[in-house]
C-alpha positions in Angstrom: 100.7 26.7 140.0 98.2 27.8 137.0 98.6 31.7 138.1 102.6 31.6 137.7 102.7 29.9 134.2 99.9 32.7 133.2 102.4 35.8 135.0 105.0 33.9 132.8 103.3 33.5 129.6 102.4 37.4 129.3 105.2 39.9 129.5 104.8 42.1 132.3 103.7 39.5 135.0 99.9 40.1 134.0 97.3 40.6 131.4 97.7 43.4 129.0 97.2 47.0 130.0 93.3 48.0 128.7 93.5 49.9 125.2 97.3 48.7 124.9 97.4 45.7 122.7 100.5 43.7 123.2 102.7 42.9 120.0 102.4 39.4 117.9 105.8 38.5 119.1 105.2 39.2 122.7 107.3 42.3 123.2 106.3 45.6 123.8 103.1 47.0 123.2 102.5 48.5 119.6 103.0 51.9 120.8 106.8 51.3 120.7 107.0 49.9 117.3 105.6 53.1 115.6 109.8 54.6 116.9 111.2 55.9 114.0 114.2 53.6 112.7 116.8 55.6 114.2 115.1 55.0 117.6 114.0 58.7 118.0 110.5 60.3 118.6 107.3 58.4 117.2 106.6 58.8 113.9 103.8 61.1 112.6 102.2 64.3 112.9 103.7 65.8 116.5 103.4 69.4 117.5 107.0 70.5 116.6 105.9 69.2 112.9 102.7 71.3 112.8 105.0 74.3 114.0 107.1 73.6 111.0 104.7 73.5 108.4 102.8 76.1 109.5 105.8 78.6 109.6 106.6 77.4 106.0 103.3 77.6 104.6 102.7 81.2 106.1 106.2 82.2 104.8 105.8 80.8 101.6 102.3 82.7 101.3 104.7 85.9 102.7 106.8 85.5 99.3 103.7 84.7 96.9 102.1 88.0 98.4 105.7 89.8 97.7 106.4 88.5 94.3 102.9 89.6 93.4 103.4 92.7 94.2 106.6 93.1 92.5 105.0 91.6 89.3 102.7 94.2 89.2 105.3 97.0 89.8 107.0 95.7 87.1 104.0 96.0 84.5 103.5 99.6 85.9 106.7 100.2 85.0 107.5 98.4 81.7 104.4 97.7 80.1 102.2 100.8 81.3 104.2 103.5 82.2 102.2 106.8 83.2 102.1 109.5 80.3 104.5 112.5 80.9 104.8 115.8 79.7 108.6 115.6 80.8 111.1 113.2 82.7 110.4 112.7 86.0 112.1 110.3 88.7 109.7 107.7 89.6 109.4 106.7 93.1 107.3 103.4 93.6 106.2 103.1 97.6 105.4 99.3 97.5 109.1 98.2 96.1 111.0 98.2 99.0 108.3 96.6 101.4 107.9 94.0 98.4 111.3 93.1 97.9 111.5 92.5 102.2 108.4 90.2 101.8 109.8 88.0 98.9 113.2 88.0 100.4 112.3 87.4 104.2 109.4 85.1 103.1 111.9 82.8 101.0 114.9 82.7 103.9 112.0 81.7 106.7 110.6 78.9 104.0 113.8 77.9 102.9 115.0 77.3 107.0 111.5 76.1 108.2 111.8 73.6 105.3 115.2 72.6 105.3 114.5 71.7 108.9 111.6 69.4 107.7 113.7 67.6 105.5 116.3 66.8 107.9 113.4 64.9 109.9 113.0 62.5 107.2 
């Protein structure tokens, strides 16, 4: 008889599983309380969030590197132009790559950052 009462007192019929603590109200274990209010995945650092942060960080670094190259080209063109005896069309081979770095880096960063903000 005493065994039956002890089974009824604890949820699940027996003692709480090892490593899990029952919640104070006698309901579900503590892990289920960490779920987000919308009933979705638990809060915290998941593999998906780590991926989103990593890609965002790398894309931002790429965009910054491209912007630094663009600034260096702009300084070379407008601040310290090379002396020339006669006008020659200038070609800056780094320019297309730098513009592409900035454009692609900002688009990839913006997309992944938007996905991160949607999760909050």
